C-alpha positions in Angstrom: 6.8 19.0 -11.1 9.8 16.7 -11.2 9.5 12.9 -10.8 12.3 10.5 -9.9 11.5 6.8 -9.8 13.8 3.9 -9.2 13.6 0.8 -11.3 12.1 -1.8 -8.9 10.0 -4.7 -9.8 6.8 -5.4 -7.9 6.2 -8.6 -5.9 3.6 -9.4 -3.3 4.3 -11.0 0.1 3.7 -14.7 0.3 2.5 -14.8 3.9 0.8 -12.3 6.3 4.0 -11.4 8.1 6.4 -11.4 5.2 6.2 -7.8 4.0 9.9 -7.2 4.9 11.0 -10.3 3.0 9.0 -9.1 -0.1 10.6 -5.6 0.2 14.1 -7.2 0.3 13.1 -9.4 -2.7 12.0 -6.3 -4.7 14.9 -4.1 -3.8 17.6 -6.7 -4.4 16.1 -7.5 -7.8 16.0 -3.8 -8.6 19.7 -3.6 -7.8 20.4 -6.4 -10.3 20.6 -9.4 -8.1 18.9 -12.7 -9.1 15.3 -13.0 -8.0 15.4 -14.7 -4.5 12.4 -16.4 -3.0 10.9 -15.0 0.2 11.4 -18.4 1.8 15.2 -18.2 1.1 15.2 -14.7 2.5 13.4 -15.9 5.6 16.1 -18.6 6.1 18.9 -15.9 5.7 17.2 -13.8 8.3 17.9 -16.4 10.9 21.6 -15.5 10.8 20.9 -11.7 11.1 20.0 -11.3 14.7 16.3 -11.2 14.2 14.3 -9.4 16.9 11.2 -11.2 18.3 9.3 -7.8 18.3 9.4 -7.8 14.5 8.7 -10.3 11.8 11.5 -8.6 9.9 13.4 -6.1 12.1 15.1 -3.0 10.5 18.5 -4.4 11.6 17.8 -7.8 10.1 16.5 -6.4 6.8 19.6 -4.2 6.6 21.8 -7.2 7.2 20.2 -9.0 4.3 20.6 -6.1 2.0 24.3 -5.7 2.9 25.1 -9.4 2.6 23.5 -9.6 -0.9 24.0 -6.1 -2.5 25.9 -6.0 -5.7 29.7 -5.7 -5.4 29.6 -2.3 -7.1 27.8 -0.9 -4.1 30.6 0.0 -1.8 28.4 1.9 0.6 26.6 -0.2 3.1 22.9 0.1 3.9 22.1 1.5 7.3 19.0 2.1 9.5 17.8 5.7 9.9 15.5 6.5 12.9 14.3 10.1 12.6 12.3 11.5 15.5 10.6 14.2 13.3 8.4 13.1 10.4 9.3 16.0 8.2 13.0 15.1 8.5 12.2 11.5 7.6 10.2 12.5 4.6 12.9 14.8 3.4 15.4 12.0 3.8 13.3 9.8 1.6 13.1 12.4 -1.1 16.8 13.3 -0.9 17.9 9.7 -0.9 15.8 8.7 -4.0 16.8 11.8 -6.0 20.4 11.6 -4.9 21.0 7.9 -5.5 18.2 6.5 -7.7 17.8 3.7 -5.2 14.5 2.7 -3.6 14.1 3.0 0.2 12.5 0.4 2.5 10.3 2.2 5.1 8.3 1.0 8.1 4.8 2.4 8.0 1.6 2.2 10.0 3.6 2.5 13.2 5.5 -0.8 13.0 2.9 -2.9 11.3 4.2 -3.0 7.7 7.1 -2.5 5.3 6.8 -0.8 1.9 9.3 -0.1 -0.8 9.4 3.7 -1.5 10.6 3.8 -5.1 9.9 7.3 -6.3 9.2 10.9 -5.4 7.3 13.8 -7.0 8.4 17.3 -6.1 8.1 20.9 -7.2 11.2 22.8 -8.0 11.9 25.8 -5.7 10.6 29.2 -6.8 14.0 30.7 -6.2 17.6 29.4 -6.0 18.6 28.3 -2.5 15.0 27.5 -1.4 14.0 23.8 -0.8 12.0 21.8 -3.3 8.5 20.9 -2.2 7.6 17.2 -1.8 4.2 16.4 -3.4 4.2 12.6 -2.9 5.8 9.2 -3.2 5.5 6.2 -5.5 5.5 3.0 -3.5 5.4 -0.8 -3.9 3.1 -2.1 -1.3 3.4 -5.9 -1.1 -0.2 -6.4 0.1 -2.3 -8.4 -0.3 -0.9 -11.8 0.2 0.1 -13.6 -3.0 -2.7 -15.2 -5.1 -2.6 -18.9 -4.3 -3.5 -22.4 -5.5 -5.8 -24.5 -3.3 -3.9 -27.0 -1.1 -6.7 -28.3 1.1 -9.4 -30.9 0.2 -12.0 -28.1 0.3 -10.8 -24.6 -0.8 -13.6 -23.1 1.4 -11.6 -24.0 4.5 -8.7 -21.7 3.6 -8.9 -18.6 1.4 -5.0 -18.5 1.3 -3.7 -21.7 -0.2 -0.1 -22.2 -1.6 1.5 -19.4 -3.5 2.5 -19.3 -7.1 6.3 -19.1 -7.5 7.6 -15.6 -8.2 9.2 -14.7 -11.6 10.1 -11.5 -13.4 6.9 -11.9 -15.5 4.5 -13.2 -12.8 1.0 -12.0 -12.2 2.0 -9.7 -9.2 0.7 -6.2 -9.8 -2.2 -6.9 -12.2 -4.8 -5.8 -9.6 -7.2 -7.2 -7.0 -5.8 -10.2 -5.2 -2.6 -9.9 -7.2 -1.7 -6.5 -5.7 -1.6 -3.1 -7.4 2.0 -2.7 -8.2 3.4 0.8 -8.1 0.9 3.3 -6.5 1.1 7.0 -5.8 0.6 8.5 -2.3 0.5 12.2 -1.9 2.4 13.9 0.9 -1.0 14.4 2.6 -1.9 10.8 2.2 1.5 9.7 3.4 1.0 11.7 6.6 -2.6 10.6 7.0 -2.3 6.9 6.3 1.3 5.7 6.3 3.2 7.9 8.8 0.5 9.1 11.0 2.6 8.0 13.9 6.2 6.7 14.4 7.2 3.1 14.6 6.2 2.2 18.2 9.2 0.0 18.9 11.6 2.8 18.0 9.6 5.9 18.7 10.8 7.2 15.4 10.2 7.0 11.6 12.3 4.2 10.2 14.0 4.0 6.7 16.9 2.1 5.3 19.3 3.6 2.8 22.9 3.4 1.6 23.4 7.1 2.3 25.2 7.5 5.7 23.6 10.7 7.0 21.9 12.3 4.0 23.3 15.7 5.1 21.3 17.4 2.4 18.0 15.9 3.5 17.1 18.7 5.9 17.9 21.5 3.5 17.0 20.5 0.0 13.4 19.5 0.5 10.3 20.6 2.4 6.9 18.9 2.9 4.2 20.8 1.0 0.7 21.4 2.3 -2.2 19.5 0.8 -3.3 20.9 -2.6 -7.0 21.8 -2.8 -9.0 20.3 -5.6 -12.3 21.0 -7.2 -15.4 20.8 -5.0 -13.9 21.1 -1.5 -14.4 21.4 1.4 -16.7 18.6 2.7 -17.2 16.9 -0.6 -20.4 15.1 -1.6 -20.3 12.0 -3.8 -20.7 13.9 -7.1 -17.9 16.3 -6.1 -15.7 13.4 -5.2 -16.1 11.9 -8.6 -15.3 15.2 -10.2 -12.3 15.6 -8.0 -10.9 12.2 -8.9 -11.3 12.9 -12.6 -9.6 16.3 -12.2 -6.7 14.8 -10.3 -6.0 12.1 -12.9 -6.3 14.6 -15.8 -4.3 17.4 -14.4 -1.9 16.2 -11.6 1.6 15.7 -13.1 2.1 12.8 -10.7 -0.6 11.0 -12.9 0.0 12.5 -16.3 3.8 12.3 -16.3 4.7 9.6 -13.7 5.3 5.9 -14.1 1.5 5.3 -14.2 0.8 7.8 -17.0 0.2 5.2 -19.7 -2.5 3.5 -17.6 -4.2 6.8 -16.5 -5.1 8.4 -19.9 -8.6 9.7 -20.5 -10.1 9.1 -17.1 -13.8 8.9 -16.5 -15.2 8.3 -13.0 -17.7 5.4 -12.9 -21.3 6.6 -12.2 -21.9 4.4 -9.1 -21.5 5.9 -5.7 -17.9 6.1 -4.5 -17.0 4.2 -1.4 -16.7 6.2 1.9 -14.2 5.0 4.5 -12.9 6.3 7.8 -9.1 6.0 8.4 -7.5 5.1 11.7 -7.8 8.7 12.9 -11.5 8.9 12.1 -11.3 11.2 9.1 -13.3 10.3 6.0 -12.1 9.7 2.5 -13.7 8.5 -0.8 -12.4 5.7 -3.0 -13.5 6.6 -6.6 -13.2 4.0 -9.4 -12.1 5.6 -12.6 -12.1 4.0 -16.1 -8.9 4.9 -18.1 -7.3 3.7 -21.3 -5.2 1.3 -19.3 -8.0 -0.2 -17.4 -9.5 0.6 -14.0 -7.9 2.9 -11.5 -8.8 4.0 -8.0 -8.4 7.5 -6.6 -8.5 8.4 -2.9 -10.0 11.9 -2.1 -10.2 13.4 1.3 -13.8 14.3 2.1 -13.1 17.2 4.5 -10.8 19.2 2.2 -10.9 17.6 -1.2 -7.2 16.8 -1.1 -5.8 14.0 -3.1 -4.6 11.1 -0.9 -3.4 8.8 -3.6 -4.2 6.7 -6.7 -3.4 3.2 -8.0 -3.6 1.8 -11.5 -2.9 -1.9 -11.7 -1.4 -3.4 -14.8 -4.5 -5.5 -15.3 -8.2 -4.4 -15.3 -9.2 -5.7 -11.9 -9.7 -3.8 -8.7 -10.7 -5.1 -5.2 -14.0 -6.9 -5.1 -17.2 -4.9 -4.8 -18.5 -4.2 -1.2 -22.1 -5.3 -1.4 -24.3 -7.7 0.6 -24.5 -10.0 -2.4 -20.7 -10.2 -2.6 -20.5 -10.8 1.1 -23.0 -13.6 0.9 -21.1 -15.2 -2.0 -17.9 -15.1 0.0 -19.6 -16.6 3.1 -20.9 -19.5 1.0 -17.6 -20.0 -0.8 -15.9 -20.3 2.7 -18.8 -22.1 4.3 -16.7 -24.7 6.2 -14.9 -21.9 8.1 -18.2 -20.7 9.6 -19.9 -24.0 10.2 -19.5 -23.5 14.0 -21.7 -20.4 13.7 -24.3 -21.2 11.0 -24.8 -23.2 7.8 -23.6 -20.6 5.2 -25.1 -22.6 2.3 -28.6 -22.0 3.8 -28.1 -18.2 4.2 -30.3 -15.8 2.3 -29.6 -12.3 1.3 -31.8 -10.9 4.0 -29.5 -12.7 6.6 -26.5 -10.5 5.6 -26.5 -6.8 6.6 -23.5 -4.8 5.4 -22.8 -1.4 6.9 -22.7 1.0 4.0 -19.8 3.0 5.5 -16.5 1.3 5.7 -13.4 1.9 7.8 -9.7 1.2 7.5 -7.2 0.3 10.2 -4.0 -1.6 9.5 -4.3 -5.3 10.4 -3.2 -8.7 9.1 -6.0 -8.7 6.5 -5.3 -5.2 5.0 -2.5 -2.8 5.1 -3.7 -0.5 2.3 -6.2 2.3 2.6 -7.5 1.2 -0.9 -8.6 -2.1 0.8 -11.1 -0.9 3.4 -13.0 -3.0 5.9 -16.8 -3.5 5.8 -18.7 -4.5 8.9 -21.2 -7.2 8.1 -23.8 -8.8 10.4 -24.8 -12.3 9.7 -27.6 -13.7 11.9 -26.5 -11.6 14.8 -22.8 -12.3 14.4 -20.6 -9.2 13.5 -17.9 -10.0 11.0 -15.6 -8.1 8.6 -15.7 -8.1 4.8 -12.4 -7.3 3.2 -11.5 -7.6 -0.5 -13.8 -10.5 -1.2 -13.2 -12.4 2.0 -15.2 -12.6 5.3 -13.4 -12.8 8.7 -14.6 -13.3 12.2 -11.9 -11.1 13.7 -9.3 -8.6 12.7 -5.8 -9.8 13.6 -2.9 -7.6 14.7 0.2 -7.7 12.7 3.8 -6.5 12.9 6.3 -5.6 10.2 
């Protein structure tokens, strides 16, 4: 397997609709520009013909990149809208391997921007045949930046003011600070990120400084999912074994940018979390202890295929999904729910958490590693996501 990864720093988005600004911030810094704030980028977008259907439209993001790209880049960035998913995936791979520059991509229809910074691929068996795409390394700017309290009672608002970004900030150390670089297999990319085209365009959207990528259709192909141990229809023990096997043997883990953090993996003994994706298929999230800290591996239940893995620079992962954790979150945010009940008077038996999670892109989560738990509190159905409780799931746009 060959791996090509662009040098792009990781930063989270500061607000729920600022994924495009964060991607611009990361990409421009990776190209050698000074670190711009997402607030400054938002101001610059006002002069770029922003479309009201988007928080950061493809044309507006392209405008920002062209206006602030280094002078040595003579070729302008342009928007690509491919009707066929395989063509768009081949374009991603060919652009990264051909230029060494990361590619902004609209994912989850038109709900989110991510920075595709690397590709893993198998060389062709014979000269003249296409290489096989095995997966992509991405910087996903979710979740929203870790923040300092700005209200009189922090329980009113779980999202106070952000820390300022810096080259050595806390972004990417795990949990509420984001995961940094993560790996998404080709199967996971199709299942979770490009399961459908961007609804506004009816196409798969990327931005690059390669005008047409004439080699994109010929030099790569999208490979089928690789089977792993224990498939099909994995149980929990088999899912743990599959996660360990993938981290130990998959070159995307052993030789990629996360290799140092993924050495000597051992799946934790507790039951892995099961979640349904937007299409209804089920996957496991297995927590793995490695030399570099804690990692998470996503394994498809039906066929045992790897969907992806993440290994934050720190030792933290998203909060545990238990009724006790949900109760603690409710009491920490008690003032937000005072119109429904007195959270400080709740007892554990008042909180019922559905043991099976689901994931669908929304304002609160745009990562399949951050699933959604249904929690019922004294007859009120709510949602438990990464240590926070919400009354509703809010729609979002990229």
